[in-house]
Each structure stands twice: as structure tokens, then as C-alpha cells.
C-alpha positions in Angstrom: 8.1 27.7 -9.4 5.9 24.6 -8.7 7.9 22.7 -11.4 11.2 23.5 -9.5 9.8 22.6 -6.1 8.3 19.4 -7.6 11.7 18.5 -9.0 13.3 19.3 -5.6 10.6 17.2 -3.8 11.3 14.2 -6.1 15.1 14.5 -5.4 14.4 14.7 -1.7 12.3 11.6 -1.9 14.9 9.7 -3.8 17.5 10.7 -1.1 15.1 9.6 1.7 14.6 6.3 -0.1 18.3 5.7 -0.5 18.9 6.5 3.2 16.1 4.2 4.2 17.2 1.2 2.1 21.0 1.6 2.4 22.5 -1.2 4.5 26.0 0.1 4.7 25.1 3.4 6.3 25.1 3.2 10.1 21.7 3.3 11.6 22.4 6.2 13.9 19.5 8.1 15.5 20.7 11.2 13.5 20.4 9.3 10.2 17.0 8.0 11.1 15.8 11.5 12.1 17.1 12.9 8.8 15.4 10.2 6.8 12.1 10.7 8.6 12.4 14.4 8.2 12.9 14.1 4.4 9.9 11.7 4.1 7.8 14.1 6.1 8.8 17.1 3.9 7.9 15.1 0.7 4.6 13.9 2.2 3.7 17.4 3.2 4.5 18.5 -0.4 2.0 15.9 -1.7 4.4 13.4 -3.2 2.2 10.3 -3.6 4.9 7.7 -2.8 6.1 9.7 0.2 2.6 10.0 1.4 2.3 6.2 1.2 5.6 5.4 2.8 5.6 8.0 5.5 2.0 7.4 6.3 2.6 3.6 6.5 5.5 4.2 8.9 3.5 6.6 11.1 0.4 4.4 11.2 2.2 1.2 12.1 5.1 2.6 14.1 3.9 5.9 15.5 4.0 6.3 19.2 1.0 8.5 19.8 -2.6 8.3 18.6 -2.0 11.6 16.8 0.9 10.0 14.8 -1.3 7.0 13.9 -4.2 9.3 12.8 -1.8 11.5 10.7 -0.3 8.3 9.1 -3.8 7.1 8.2 -4.6 10.4 6.7 -1.4 10.4 4.6 -2.1 6.8 3.4 -5.7 7.7 2.4 -4.4 10.8 0.5 -1.9 8.6 -1.4 -4.7 6.0 -2.0 -6.8 8.7 -3.6 -3.9 9.8 -5.7 -3.7 6.2 -7.2 -0.9 4.6 -5.3 -1.7 0.9 -5.2 0.3 0.2 -2.0 -1.6 2.9 -0.3 -4.9 1.6 -1.6 -4.1 -1.8 0.0 -3.2 0.0 3.2 -6.4 2.0 3.1 -8.3 -1.3 2.8 -6.4 -2.5 5.9 -7.2 0.7 7.8 -10.9 0.4 7.1 -10.9 -3.4 7.7 -9.3 -3.1 11.2 -10.4 0.5 12.0 -8.6 3.0 14.1 -9.5 6.0 16.2 -10.0 8.4 13.3 -11.4 5.9 10.8 -13.8 3.3 12.2 -14.2 -0.1 10.8 -16.1 0.0 7.5 -16.2 -3.3 5.5 -17.7 -1.6 2.4 -14.8 0.9 2.3 -12.3 -1.9 2.9 -13.7 -3.9 -0.1 -13.6 -0.8 -2.3 -9.9 0.0 -1.5 -8.9 -3.7 -1.8 -10.6 -3.9 -5.2 -8.9 -0.7 -6.5 -5.5 -2.0 -5.4 -6.2 -5.5 -6.8 -7.2 -4.1 -10.1 -4.1 -2.0 -10.1 -2.0 -5.2 -9.7 -1.4 -5.4 -5.9 -1.2 -9.1 -5.2 -2.0 -9.0 -1.5 -5.2 -6.9 -2.1 -6.4 -9.4 -4.7 -5.6 -12.3 -2.4 -7.5 -10.6 0.5 -10.6 -10.3 -1.7 -10.3 -13.9 -2.9 -10.2 -15.1 0.7 -13.1 -12.7 1.6 -15.3 -14.1 -1.2 -14.3 -17.7 -0.4 -15.0 -17.4 3.4 -17.8 -14.8 3.3 -15.8 -12.1 5.1 -15.9 -8.3 5.0 -19.7 -8.4 4.6 -19.4 -10.3 1.3 -21.5 -13.3 0.4 -19.6 -16.5 -0.4 -19.1 -16.5 -4.1 -16.7 -19.1 -5.6 -16.7 -17.4 -9.1 -15.6 -14.0 -7.7 -13.1 -15.7 -5.4 -11.6 -17.5 -8.4 -11.5 -14.2 -10.3 -9.6 -12.4 -7.5 -7.3 -15.4 -7.0 -6.4 -15.3 -10.7 -5.6 -11.6 -10.5 -3.5 -12.2 -7.3 -1.6 -15.1 -9.0 -1.0 -13.0 -12.1 0.2 -10.0 -10.1 2.5 -12.2 -8.1 4.0 -13.6 -11.3 2.5 -17.1 -10.8 0.3 -16.8 -14.0 3.4 -16.9 -16.3 4.9 -19.8 -14.4 1.8 -21.8 -14.6 1.4 -21.1 -18.3 4.9 -22.2 -19.0 4.4 -25.5 -17.0 1.2 -26.2 -19.0 3.1 -25.5 -22.3 5.8 -27.9 -21.3 3.4 -30.7 -20.3 1.6 -30.4 -23.7 4.7 -31.0 -25.7 
């Protein structure tokens, strides 16, 4: 039975994504409520991408502190499940702090590192800047800053562009 419900959850998530990203569909309150309801159902079922998306929306757009706390909890659950976008968001949650999760630079660095290693360019960029400027409780370290900047550039697709430019200049 879990296989069938998992398939149903994946289908619901795809429908919610389509409703969320479709430009031709009128943005009526009814459509928005349906989309949010589908994201919530999928997040409650443990779908990692839904946890990440719905948690992000609740954390940043929630009206009440309870919504923000629930959004942070969803994001952290998705981060633990390996979603790199959620790992980056978890780093931001711990870097800035919120009512439920106070500021913890060590946790922020851990989550940014996990996301950066998984290919999230903004997480790697944030760590590069933190090492360059001595932020997040990190000592200034040019070598580590260069390492994270290289990962950020590669994840953003700049690495291939720079390699091709170097190849053209050599010939």
C-alpha cells in the first residue's frame, strides 16, 4: 500500500508544481488554495521536494510565527533527506535564526557545506565569502575561499565556460 500512496504523492506533487509554475492559469485565490493544499499534503506525506518547497513558502511567506516555525521544520526535514535546496535554506535558517531555531553559525556552515558539495552554487558562494571575510565564525582562509569559489563557479556552469575560453586562447 505504501508504494501506491507514494505514487499518488508523486503525482500530487507534479500537479502542484504544474499549478504553481503555470503562467496561463488565472491566479485565483481558489487555485492558490488548491496548490498550497496539494503541497501541504505531499509535505505531510514526507515527499522531500514538497517538504523543501512548501517549507520554503511557509518560512518566507507565512503570516504567523507558527507557520514560519512549521516551514523551518519542513525545510530541515528535507535537508536531512538530502535535498540540496533545503540544505541551503537550512544554512540560511541557522545563519539568521528564527523563533524555533536560534542563530548557530556552526550549523549554518555545516548545512552550507553539504549543499555546496551537492552542487548548490549559492551555498558554495556563501562559504567562499565567509572564508574570504571571516564570517560565520570562520577564520579568514584564502585557500578554502578559493576552493568554495571554484565549486560555486563549477556548479553555476562558469567552470566549463572558463575552460573553453582558455582553450581558445591557447590555439
